[in-house]
N, CA, C and O atoms as a GROMACS GRO file, in nm:
protein
  392
    1MET      N    1   0.085  -0.118   0.000
    1MET     CA    2   0.000   0.000   0.000
    1MET      C    3   0.090   0.125   0.000
    1MET      O    4   0.193   0.128   0.067
    2ALA      N    5   0.050   0.223  -0.073
    2ALA     CA    6   0.128   0.347  -0.082
    2ALA      C    7   0.124   0.423   0.050
    2ALA      O    8   0.028   0.413   0.127
    3ASN      N    9   0.230   0.498   0.076
    3ASN     CA   10   0.238   0.576   0.200
    3ASN      C   11   0.152   0.702   0.195
    3ASN      O   12   0.112   0.753   0.300
    4PHE      N   13   0.124   0.752   0.077
    4PHE     CA   14   0.044   0.872   0.061
    4PHE      C   15  -0.072   0.840  -0.031
    4PHE      O   16  -0.052   0.771  -0.131
    5PRO      N   17  -0.193   0.886  -0.002
    5PRO     CA   18  -0.310   0.841  -0.079
    5PRO      C   19  -0.321   0.898  -0.220
    5PRO      O   20  -0.399   0.847  -0.301
    6LEU      N   21  -0.244   1.003  -0.252
    6LEU     CA   22  -0.257   1.067  -0.383
    6LEU      C   23  -0.128   1.055  -0.462
    6LEU      O   24  -0.019   1.067  -0.407
    7LYS      N   25  -0.142   1.032  -0.593
    7LYS     CA   26  -0.026   1.020  -0.680
    7LYS      C   27  -0.056   1.090  -0.812
    7LYS      O   28  -0.168   1.083  -0.863
    8ILE      N   29   0.045   1.159  -0.868
    8ILE     CA   30   0.030   1.231  -0.994
    8ILE      C   31   0.081   1.144  -1.109
    8ILE      O   32   0.185   1.078  -1.098
    9PHE      N   33   0.006   1.144  -1.218
    9PHE     CA   34   0.044   1.072  -1.339
    9PHE      C   35   0.035   1.168  -1.458
    9PHE      O   36  -0.055   1.253  -1.463
   10LYS      N   37   0.127   1.154  -1.553
   10LYS     CA   38   0.123   1.233  -1.676
   10LYS      C   39   0.064   1.145  -1.786
   10LYS      O   40   0.105   1.030  -1.803
   11VAL      N   41  -0.032   1.199  -1.859
   11VAL     CA   42  -0.101   1.126  -1.965
   11VAL      C   43  -0.012   1.121  -2.089
   11VAL      O   44   0.040   1.224  -2.133
   12GLY      N   45   0.005   1.002  -2.145
   12GLY     CA   46   0.096   0.984  -2.257
   12GLY      C   47   0.031   0.945  -2.387
   12GLY      O   48   0.101   0.912  -2.483
   13ASP      N   49  -0.101   0.947  -2.394
   13ASP     CA   50  -0.166   0.912  -2.521
   13ASP      C   51  -0.297   0.988  -2.539
   13ASP      O   52  -0.332   1.074  -2.458
   14HIS      N   53  -0.368   0.956  -2.646
   14HIS     CA   54  -0.491   1.028  -2.683
   14HIS      C   55  -0.618   0.949  -2.651
   14HIS      O   56  -0.727   0.989  -2.693
   15SER      N   57  -0.607   0.838  -2.580
   15SER     CA   58  -0.721   0.748  -2.566
   15SER      C   59  -0.836   0.802  -2.483
   15SER      O   60  -0.947   0.749  -2.490
   16MET      N   61  -0.814   0.908  -2.405
   16MET     CA   62  -0.922   0.963  -2.323
   16MET      C   63  -0.972   1.099  -2.372
   16MET      O   64  -1.049   1.164  -2.303
   17GLU      N   65  -0.927   1.140  -2.490
   17GLU     CA   66  -0.973   1.269  -2.544
   17GLU      C   67  -1.120   1.260  -2.581
   17GLU      O   68  -1.166   1.153  -2.622
   18PRO      N   69  -1.195   1.366  -2.568
   18PRO     CA   70  -1.153   1.503  -2.542
   18PRO      C   71  -1.144   1.538  -2.392
   18PRO      O   72  -1.106   1.649  -2.358
   19ASN      N   73  -1.179   1.445  -2.304
   19ASN     CA   74  -1.184   1.476  -2.160
   19ASN      C   75  -1.048   1.488  -2.095
   19ASN      O   76  -1.027   1.575  -2.010
   20ILE      N   77  -0.955   1.402  -2.132
   20ILE     CA   78  -0.819   1.404  -2.081
   20ILE      C   79  -0.728   1.390  -2.202
   20ILE      O   80  -0.742   1.297  -2.280
   21SER      N   81  -0.634   1.484  -2.217
   21SER     CA   82  -0.549   1.488  -2.337
   21SER      C   83  -0.406   1.448  -2.304
   21SER      O   84  -0.362   1.452  -2.189
   22GLU      N   85  -0.334   1.408  -2.409
   22GLU     CA   86  -0.192   1.378  -2.394
   22GLU      C   87  -0.122   1.501  -2.337
   22GLU      O   88  -0.146   1.613  -2.382
   23GLY      N   89  -0.037   1.481  -2.238
   23GLY     CA   90   0.033   1.591  -2.171
   23GLY      C   91  -0.036   1.643  -2.048
   23GLY      O   92   0.026   1.713  -1.968
   24ASP      N   93  -0.164   1.611  -2.029
   24ASP     CA   94  -0.234   1.649  -1.906
   24ASP      C   95  -0.176   1.571  -1.788
   24ASP      O   96  -0.112   1.468  -1.805
   25TYR      N   97  -0.200   1.623  -1.670
   25TYR     CA   98  -0.166   1.552  -1.547
   25TYR      C   99  -0.295   1.516  -1.476
   25TYR      O  100  -0.391   1.593  -1.476
   26VAL      N  101  -0.296   1.398  -1.415
   26VAL     CA  102  -0.411   1.357  -1.335
   26VAL      C  103  -0.363   1.322  -1.195
   26VAL      O  104  -0.250   1.276  -1.175
   27LEU      N  105  -0.450   1.344  -1.100
   27LEU     CA  106  -0.425   1.309  -0.961
   27LEU      C  107  -0.516   1.190  -0.929
   27LEU      O  108  -0.637   1.197  -0.947
   28ALA      N  109  -0.456   1.083  -0.880
   28ALA     CA  110  -0.534   0.962  -0.850
   28ALA      C  111  -0.525   0.929  -0.702
   28ALA      O  112  -0.420   0.941  -0.641
   29ASN      N  113  -0.638   0.888  -0.647
   29ASN     CA  114  -0.643   0.837  -0.511
   29ASN      C  115  -0.605   0.690  -0.517
   29ASN      O  116  -0.686   0.607  -0.561
   30VAL      N  117  -0.484   0.656  -0.474
   30VAL     CA  118  -0.437   0.518  -0.484
   30VAL      C  119  -0.482   0.432  -0.366
   30VAL      O  120  -0.462   0.310  -0.366
   31TRP      N  121  -0.543   0.493  -0.266
   31TRP     CA  122  -0.599   0.415  -0.156
   31TRP      C  123  -0.743   0.372  -0.186
   31TRP      O  124  -0.795   0.282  -0.121
   32SER      N  125  -0.805   0.435  -0.284
   32SER     CA  126  -0.943   0.403  -0.319
   32SER      C  127  -0.951   0.262  -0.375
   32SER      O  128  -0.875   0.226  -0.465
   33LYS      N  129  -1.040   0.182  -0.323
   33LYS     CA  130  -1.058   0.046  -0.372
   33LYS      C  131  -1.203   0.018  -0.411
   33LYS      O  132  -1.238  -0.094  -0.449
   34LYS      N  133  -1.288   0.122  -0.400
   34LYS     CA  134  -1.428   0.108  -0.440
   34LYS      C  135  -1.446   0.184  -0.570
   34LYS      O  136  -1.431   0.306  -0.573
   35TYR      N  137  -1.480   0.113  -0.675
   35TYR     CA  138  -1.493   0.175  -0.806
   35TYR      C  139  -1.634   0.150  -0.859
   35TYR      O  140  -1.696   0.047  -0.831
   36SER      N  141  -1.682   0.246  -0.936
   36SER     CA  142  -1.815   0.237  -0.995
   36SER      C  143  -1.805   0.256  -1.145
   36SER      O  144  -1.706   0.308  -1.196
   37GLU      N  145  -1.909   0.214  -1.214
   37GLU     CA  146  -1.916   0.240  -1.358
   37GLU      C  147  -1.909   0.390  -1.380
   37GLU      O  148  -1.976   0.467  -1.311
   38GLY      N  149  -1.829   0.432  -1.477
   38GLY     CA  150  -1.811   0.572  -1.507
   38GLY      C  151  -1.688   0.633  -1.444
   38GLY      O  152  -1.644   0.740  -1.486
   39ASP      N  153  -1.630   0.569  -1.343
   39ASP     CA  154  -1.507   0.620  -1.281
   39ASP      C  155  -1.391   0.612  -1.381
   39ASP      O  156  -1.382   0.519  -1.460
   40VAL      N  157  -1.304   0.712  -1.376
   40VAL     CA  158  -1.180   0.710  -1.454
   40VAL      C  159  -1.071   0.660  -1.360
   40VAL      O  160  -1.056   0.710  -1.248
   41VAL      N  161  -0.995   0.561  -1.408
   41VAL     CA  162  -0.894   0.499  -1.323
   41VAL      C  163  -0.760   0.489  -1.395
   41VAL      O  164  -0.753   0.486  -1.518
   42VAL      N  165  -0.654   0.484  -1.315
   42VAL     CA  166  -0.520   0.452  -1.364
   42VAL      C  167  -0.502   0.303  -1.340
   42VAL      O  168  -0.534   0.254  -1.232
   43LEU      N  169  -0.450   0.232  -1.440
   43LEU     CA  170  -0.436   0.087  -1.427
   43LEU      C  171  -0.306   0.038  -1.490
   43LEU      O  172  -0.245   0.107  -1.572
   44ARG      N  173  -0.267  -0.080  -1.451
   44ARG     CA  174  -0.155  -0.148  -1.513
   44ARG      C  175  -0.208  -0.229  -1.631
   44ARG      O  176  -0.305  -0.304  -1.616
   45HIS      N  177  -0.145  -0.215  -1.746
   45HIS     CA  178  -0.183  -0.296  -1.862
   45HIS      C  179  -0.165  -0.442  -1.824
   45HIS      O  180  -0.066  -0.477  -1.759
   46PRO      N  181  -0.258  -0.529  -1.862
   46PRO     CA  182  -0.249  -0.669  -1.818
   46PRO      C  183  -0.132  -0.747  -1.878
   46PRO      O  184  -0.090  -0.848  -1.820
   47THR      N  185  -0.077  -0.704  -1.992
   47THR     CA  186   0.031  -0.783  -2.054
   47THR      C  187   0.156  -0.701  -2.086
   47THR      O  188   0.260  -0.759  -2.118
   48LYS      N  189   0.149  -0.570  -2.079
   48LYS     CA  190   0.263  -0.484  -2.109
   48LYS      C  191   0.305  -0.409  -1.982
   48LYS      O  192   0.225  -0.394  -1.889
   49ASP      N  193   0.429  -0.364  -1.979
   49ASP     CA  194   0.480  -0.291  -1.864
   49ASP      C  195   0.452  -0.141  -1.880
   49ASP      O  196   0.544  -0.060  -1.884
   50ILE      N  197   0.323  -0.106  -1.888
   50ILE     CA  198   0.282   0.033  -1.901
   50ILE      C  199   0.157   0.057  -1.815
   50ILE      O  200   0.088  -0.036  -1.775
   51MET      N  201   0.131   0.185  -1.788
   51MET     CA  202   0.009   0.224  -1.718
   51MET      C  203  -0.083   0.293  -1.816
   51MET      O  204  -0.038   0.357  -1.911
   52LEU      N  205  -0.212   0.280  -1.793
   52LEU     CA  206  -0.314   0.339  -1.878
   52LEU      C  207  -0.413   0.416  -1.793
   52LEU      O  208  -0.425   0.393  -1.672
   53ILE      N  209  -0.485   0.506  -1.857
   53ILE     CA  210  -0.597   0.575  -1.794
   53ILE      C  211  -0.721   0.543  -1.876
   53ILE      O  212  -0.724   0.568  -1.997
   54LYS      N  213  -0.821   0.486  -1.811
   54LYS     CA  214  -0.944   0.444  -1.880
   54LYS      C  215  -1.064   0.469  -1.791
   54LYS      O  216  -1.052   0.496  -1.672
   55ARG      N  217  -1.180   0.458  -1.853
   55ARG     CA  218  -1.307   0.472  -1.780
   55ARG      C  219  -1.366   0.332  -1.759
   55ARG      O  220  -1.364   0.249  -1.849
   56ILE      N  221  -1.418   0.308  -1.639
   56ILE     CA  222  -1.484   0.180  -1.613
   56ILE      C  223  -1.618   0.181  -1.686
   56ILE      O  224  -1.705   0.263  -1.659
   57ASN      N  225  -1.630   0.088  -1.778
   57ASN     CA  226  -1.751   0.078  -1.860
   57ASN      C  227  -1.856  -0.008  -1.791
   57ASN      O  228  -1.975   0.026  -1.791
   58ARG      N  229  -1.812  -0.118  -1.732
   58ARG     CA  230  -1.904  -0.203  -1.656
   58ARG      C  231  -1.824  -0.294  -1.563
   58ARG      O  232  -1.704  -0.315  -1.579
   59ILE      N  233  -1.895  -0.347  -1.466
   59ILE     CA  234  -1.836  -0.437  -1.368
   59ILE      C  235  -1.919  -0.564  -1.368
   59ILE      O  236  -2.041  -0.560  -1.348
   60GLU      N  237  -1.853  -0.677  -1.391
   60GLU     CA  238  -1.922  -0.806  -1.392
   60GLU      C  239  -1.840  -0.909  -1.317
   60GLU      O  240  -1.721  -0.927  -1.345
   61TYR      N  241  -1.902  -0.976  -1.223
   61TYR     CA  242  -1.836  -1.083  -1.148
   61TYR      C  243  -1.705  -1.037  -1.085
   61TYR      O  244  -1.607  -1.112  -1.081
   62GLY      N  245  -1.704  -0.913  -1.036
   62GLY     CA  246  -1.587  -0.860  -0.968
   62GLY      C  247  -1.473  -0.820  -1.060
   62GLY      O  248  -1.364  -0.789  -1.011
   63ARG      N  249  -1.495  -0.820  -1.190
   63ARG     CA  250  -1.392  -0.780  -1.287
   63ARG      C  251  -1.440  -0.654  -1.358
   63ARG      O  252  -1.559  -0.629  -1.372
   64TYR      N  253  -1.342  -0.576  -1.404
   64TYR     CA  254  -1.370  -0.445  -1.460
   64TYR      C  255  -1.346  -0.443  -1.610
   64TYR      O  256  -1.241  -0.487  -1.658
   65PHE      N  257  -1.445  -0.392  -1.683
   65PHE     CA  258  -1.431  -0.368  -1.826
   65PHE      C  259  -1.407  -0.219  -1.843
   65PHE      O  260  -1.491  -0.137  -1.806
   66VAL      N  261  -1.291  -0.185  -1.898
   66VAL     CA  262  -1.253  -0.044  -1.912
   66VAL      C  263  -1.246  -0.008  -2.060
   66VAL      O  264  -1.220  -0.092  -2.146
   67ILE      N  265  -1.270   0.121  -2.088
   67ILE     CA  266  -1.269   0.168  -2.225
   67ILE      C  267  -1.220   0.313  -2.226
   67ILE      O  268  -1.244   0.388  -2.131
   68GLY      N  269  -1.153   0.351  -2.332
   68GLY     CA  270  -1.111   0.489  -2.349
   68GLY      C  271  -1.226   0.572  -2.404
   68GLY      O  272  -1.310   0.521  -2.478
   69ASP      N  273  -1.229   0.700  -2.368
   69ASP     CA  274  -1.334   0.788  -2.422
   69ASP      C  275  -1.319   0.806  -2.572
   69ASP      O  276  -1.419   0.824  -2.642
   70ASN      N  277  -1.196   0.802  -2.622
   70ASN     CA  278  -1.167   0.812  -2.765
   70ASN      C  279  -1.159   0.670  -2.820
   70ASN      O  280  -1.050   0.616  -2.839
   71THR      N  281  -1.274   0.610  -2.845
   71THR     CA  282  -1.279   0.468  -2.880
   71THR      C  283  -1.204   0.433  -3.008
   71THR      O  284  -1.163   0.318  -3.026
   72GLU      N  285  -1.186   0.530  -3.096
   72GLU     CA  286  -1.112   0.504  -3.220
   72GLU      C  287  -0.963   0.491  -3.195
   72GLU      O  288  -0.891   0.436  -3.278
   73ASN      N  289  -0.915   0.540  -3.081
   73ASN     CA  290  -0.772   0.544  -3.053
   73ASN      C  291  -0.744   0.495  -2.911
   73ASN      O  292  -0.676   0.563  -2.834
   74SER      N  293  -0.798   0.378  -2.876
   74SER     CA  294  -0.783   0.329  -2.740
   74SER      C  295  -0.762   0.178  -2.738
   74SER      O  296  -0.837   0.102  -2.799
   75GLU      N  297  -0.659   0.137  -2.668
   75GLU     CA  298  -0.641  -0.005  -2.636
   75GLU      C  299  -0.702  -0.025  -2.499
   75GLU      O  300  -0.659   0.036  -2.401
   76ASP      N  301  -0.803  -0.110  -2.491
   76ASP     CA  302  -0.879  -0.125  -2.368
   76ASP      C  303  -0.936  -0.265  -2.357
   76ASP      O  304  -0.884  -0.357  -2.422
   77SER      N  305  -1.039  -0.285  -2.278
   77SER     CA  306  -1.095  -0.419  -2.257
   77SER      C  307  -1.146  -0.483  -2.385
   77SER      O  308  -1.163  -0.605  -2.391
   78ARG      N  309  -1.172  -0.404  -2.487
   78ARG     CA  310  -1.210  -0.463  -2.615
   78ARG      C  311  -1.093  -0.540  -2.675
   78ARG      O  312  -1.113  -0.630  -2.756
   79ASN      N  313  -0.970  -0.505  -2.634
   79ASN     CA  314  -0.850  -0.573  -2.682
   79ASN      C  315  -0.800  -0.678  -2.583
   79ASN      O  316  -0.764  -0.788  -2.623
   80PHE      N  317  -0.797  -0.643  -2.453
   80PHE     CA  318  -0.734  -0.732  -2.356
   80PHE      C  319  -0.830  -0.794  -2.256
   80PHE      O  320  -0.786  -0.863  -2.164
   81GLY      N  321  -0.958  -0.770  -2.270
   81GLY     CA  322  -1.056  -0.833  -2.183
   81GLY      C  323  -1.075  -0.762  -2.049
   81GLY      O  324  -1.024  -0.652  -2.027
   82ALA      N  325  -1.147  -0.828  -1.962
   82ALA     CA  326  -1.179  -0.772  -1.830
   82ALA      C  327  -1.054  -0.771  -1.743
   82ALA      O  328  -0.963  -0.853  -1.759
   83LEU      N  329  -1.051  -0.675  -1.650
   83LEU     CA  330  -0.936  -0.658  -1.561
   83LEU      C  331  -0.963  -0.714  -1.423
   83LEU      O  332  -1.073  -0.700  -1.369
   84ASP      N  333  -0.863  -0.775  -1.367
   84ASP     CA  334  -0.864  -0.812  -1.227
   84ASP      C  335  -0.853  -0.682  -1.146
   84ASP      O  336  -0.778  -0.592  -1.186
   85PRO      N  337  -0.924  -0.668  -1.035
   85PRO     CA  338  -0.917  -0.545  -0.956
   85PRO      C  339  -0.775  -0.507  -0.913
   85PRO      O  340  -0.747  -0.389  -0.893
   86ALA      N  341  -0.686  -0.604  -0.898
   86ALA     CA  342  -0.548  -0.576  -0.856
   86ALA      C  343  -0.472  -0.494  -0.961
   86ALA      O  344  -0.369  -0.434  -0.928
   87LYS      N  345  -0.519  -0.489  -1.084
   87LYS     CA  346  -0.454  -0.411  -1.190
   87LYS      C  347  -0.485  -0.262  -1.179
   87LYS      O  348  -0.416  -0.180  -1.240
   88ILE      N  349  -0.588  -0.226  -1.104
   88ILE     CA  350  -0.625  -0.086  -1.091
   88ILE      C  351  -0.539  -0.021  -0.984
   88ILE      O  352  -0.533  -0.068  -0.870
   89ILE      N  353  -0.471   0.087  -1.021
   89ILE     CA  354  -0.381   0.159  -0.930
   89ILE      C  355  -0.458   0.259  -0.846
   89ILE      O  356  -0.433   0.272  -0.726
   90GLY      N  357  -0.553   0.331  -0.908
   90GLY     CA  358  -0.628   0.430  -0.832
   90GLY      C  359  -0.731   0.500  -0.916
   90GLY      O  360  -0.733   0.489  -1.038
   91LYS      N  361  -0.817   0.573  -0.848
   91LYS     CA  362  -0.926   0.648  -0.911
   91LYS      C  363  -0.882   0.792  -0.935
   91LYS      O  364  -0.833   0.859  -0.844
   92VAL      N  365  -0.901   0.839  -1.059
   92VAL     CA  366  -0.866   0.977  -1.093
   92VAL      C  367  -0.967   1.071  -1.028
   92VAL      O  368  -1.088   1.055  -1.042
   93ILE      N  369  -0.913   1.169  -0.954
   93ILE     CA  370  -1.002   1.263  -0.884
   93ILE      C  371  -0.985   1.406  -0.932
   93ILE      O  372  -1.065   1.493  -0.896
   94TRP      N  373  -0.882   1.432  -1.015
   94TRP     CA  374  -0.857   1.568  -1.063
   94TRP      C  375  -0.766   1.563  -1.183
   94TRP      O  376  -0.683   1.472  -1.194
   95LYS      N  377  -0.779   1.659  -1.274
   95LYS     CA  378  -0.688   1.670  -1.388
   95LYS      C  379  -0.651   1.813  -1.414
   95LYS      O  380  -0.728   1.905  -1.386
   96ALA      N  381  -0.531   1.830  -1.468
   96ALA     CA  382  -0.482   1.962  -1.504
   96ALA      C  383  -0.433   1.957  -1.647
   96ALA      O  384  -0.351   1.872  -1.682
   97GLY      N  385  -0.482   2.048  -1.731
   97GLY     CA  386  -0.439   2.054  -1.869
   97GLY      C  387  -0.301   2.113  -1.882
   97GLY      O  388  -0.253   2.184  -1.794
   98ASN      N  389  -0.236   2.082  -1.996
   98ASN     CA  390  -0.101   2.136  -2.016
   98ASN      C  391  -0.106   2.273  -2.078
   98ASN      O  392  -0.001   2.333  -2.103
   0.00000   0.00000   0.00000
């Protein structure tokens, strides 16, 4: 568990546009473990050593289906399937544009 509940992440792609753009910064609550449909979360990619920012599209059987707001330019659950909750790093609570 992290020592501080909030962590800053820099967005590195276009998958959440127009709501969150490449170069924006987001603040995530990494202690949050309760997620709902519609929440934006930072997560670990299930097969690559990268982090992503996605929106929870639905929750089924304790697993999370995530999708980017920019569906034409997003690698998400449509590509890698449902996520185990352990892959979610935290819930985005604030963003700052560049």
